[in-house]
N, C-alpha and C positions, 0 to 999 in steps of 0.2 A: 505493499501500499503506499501510497506516493503523498507526502506529506506537503511536501509544494506544491501539486497538482492539485490539491484540493479533491482526492479521490474519497478521503474520507470524511468528507462533509454528507450530512442527509439529513433527512424532514427530521423535526424537533430538536438542532441545533440550536442554539442561540448566539444571533450575533450583535454586537455594537457596534452601528456605523455612525459616523462622522462624516458630514457634509462638508465640502472647502467652505462651500458659501456660510456654513453654521459651526465652525470649529468651535462653539462650546456647547452645543447640542448633543447628547448623545443618544441617540436612537437605538433601543432596544426592540427587535423584532425576534422571531421563531422563524425558520426554513420552515415552507410549505411544504415545496417540491424544487426537483432541479431539474428542468427540462431543456432541452436544445439549444446548453451554454448557457441559461439564464438563473438567477437566483432567485425564488419567487417567497420573498419574507412577508408574512404578515405580522400585526400587531404594533404598526408603527402610528407612533401621535402625529408627528408633522408632515406640513403638506412640504412635498419635494416635485421638481420638474426631470424631465427625460434633459439629460446631455449631462446632469450634476458628476463633479469627480467626489471621488469618496474615499473614503479610509476601513478598511472593515477589521475586524477581530470576533475570534471564534477562542472562549476558553474551554480547552480539553481536560483531561486530567493529569498528562504529561505535562502539557506547556498553555500557553498563551500565542497564536498564530493570528499574522496580520498581513495584511491584502491590499492593492489597491485597486479600485474598481470605476464604475462612473453609474448612473443609471438610468436605466434604456426605457423604463416608462414608468407610473406610479399613477396612483389614484387613493383614494377614501380607504381600499380594503386591502393591496396590496403595493410592493413595490419590487419591482424587477432588475437585477442587477447581474451587471456582467462585470468577469474580471479582468484588468488590464495588467495584470502580473501575478508572478508566484505566491503562493504562498507561503512567510517567511514565521519560520520561530524566534520569537522577539524574547521569550522571560517564559524560566520556570523557579517557582517560589510558589509558597503559597496566598501570598498577595503580591497583587502587583504595586511597585513602589515607583516612584518617580521625585527627583530634587524639585528643592525648592527653597525660594527667593526672594526677599524680601517681605515675610509674613512671620512678624511677633507674636512670641507665644505668654502669656500672664502665668505665673504658677502661685498655687496657692495651698497649702496645705487641706488636705481630706478630710483631718479630722480638728484639726484646731478654727482652719478661715483665715488662718496667718498667711499673707504675702512671702512668697517667697524670692519672690524679681521676676526677672524677662528674662527669655535666652531668645534665638533666632530658628527659626524653624531648617531643617536641612536638605530633609525626606519626608515624607508621606504617603502612607496607606492607609487601608481601610482598615487594617490590624495595628498601627501604630504609629510613631514617628521617630526622628531625631533629632537633636537639636544639640546648637553650640551655646554652651555657655561658660559665664565669667570665672572668676576666683570667689565673687562673693555669692554666687547660686552653687556652686560646687561644694563649698564649705553648709552651704541648708538640705543639701540633694544628698541622698544614700539609698543603694540597690535595696527592692523591697519597700519600697516609700509608698504609699497612693498620693497623689495627687491629682487638683485639677486644671486642666490645660483650658485654658482661655483665646478664643484668635479666631482672625476671619478670614474667608479665603474668598478672591474676587472669584463674582457668578456664583457664590454660591453660600455667603452670608456668615453668621458667627457660630460659634460654638464654644459649651463649654461641656468637657469632657475629664472621666475619669481617668482616671491611667495610675499603671504601678510601675516603679524605675527597675529597669534590665538590669543596666550597666551604667555607670556615672565614671567619668574620667575626670582628673583636674587638667584645669590648662598647663603646658609643660612652661619649662624656661625661656622656650625660644618665641612667645609671645603671643605663639598660635593659640585659641581658646577651646575649652573641654569641650566635652561631648554628654549626650544623657539620650539613652535609647530607652523608649516606653512602648507599652503594648496600652492600647485602651481596656479600660473594662465596663460591663455592664451598658455596653453599647445597643441603642433605639432599634430599632429596623431602620424608619427613618433617617437617623442620625449616618449608618453604614448604607442607606443605599445612597444620600447627600455624597459622602464622602467617596465611594466607588467609582459614581459618575463624574465627579469632580477628576480625580486620580487618572481614570480611561480618558478624559477629554485632555488634559492636560500632559499624556503620555502620549496621544496622538499629535498634537498641536508640535512638541519638541521634536518627533522621529518625521514631520514632513519638515521645520525648519533644517533639521539635518541633512534633507537627503540633497 
């Protein structure tokens, strides 16, 4: 079975689709059938037009696969997509993680409510995040500690999430910041869905920029 050719794709698979004309809208649809070289997708919420360029992603057990394509036709019931490139394996991990810049995270002790400082987000997934921390924050944080993380993402709004610190590294003498890795706790369905949508959208945006 060739992963690149997409022979594995079948009815029932879900595709995340981003149109070039709306890079921050991630469409989640279900493959209805594959016929005459077209992938028929149902369950799409946004309007689309024939000829639009798209990026498609499919998450399988072993990895996430991505391919470029275009919209052959679209109506309220379904989209017909045509591949314009091979499927590429882009990531193998439990959670898709993307680099983040320009997002500040306010840290609060979950038990006492005391402010613990702020940190710059380095990367993000629907499973957790990595932060850059200074010496003051490193003194307040420790592995296993539960904190609240408050931050705002472009086109996704504000979040107030509980997280457990997995690793905390103090800044080095070279002037480089320290780091803290954390995983989300008790993430509700709405927050998880919004984080996943934002991460997928950002991943596709970065992929297009780097091509």
